[in-house]
C-alpha positions in Angstrom: 19.3 -16.3 -13.5 18.7 -16.6 -9.2 15.2 -15.9 -8.2 14.7 -15.1 -4.3 11.2 -14.8 -3.2 10.7 -13.6 0.4 7.6 -13.3 2.3 6.5 -11.6 5.8 2.9 -11.4 6.4 1.2 -9.9 3.3 4.1 -8.2 2.0 7.1 -9.8 0.5 10.7 -8.9 -1.8 11.6 -10.5 -5.0 15.4 -10.0 -5.8 16.3 -11.4 -9.1 20.3 -11.9 -9.7 21.9 -11.2 -13.2 25.1 -11.8 -14.4 25.5 -9.7 -17.4 23.8 -6.4 -18.9 22.4 -9.1 -21.3 20.9 -11.3 -18.4 19.2 -8.1 -17.4 18.1 -6.7 -20.2 16.0 -10.5 -21.4 14.7 -10.5 -17.3 13.6 -6.3 -17.9 12.2 -7.7 -21.2 10.3 -11.1 -19.5 8.5 -8.7 -17.4 7.9 -6.1 -19.4 5.8 -8.6 -21.5 3.9 -9.7 -18.9 0.1 -8.5 -17.6 -0.4 -9.0 -14.3 
């Protein structure tokens, strides 16, 4: 799973590339389980 982070000043973008539905589910599960 590739991750690209780009930043412009105080804003930015995080792009997560996934290769299958299983990859997507794993990424979503990880994001949901974290407190920010």
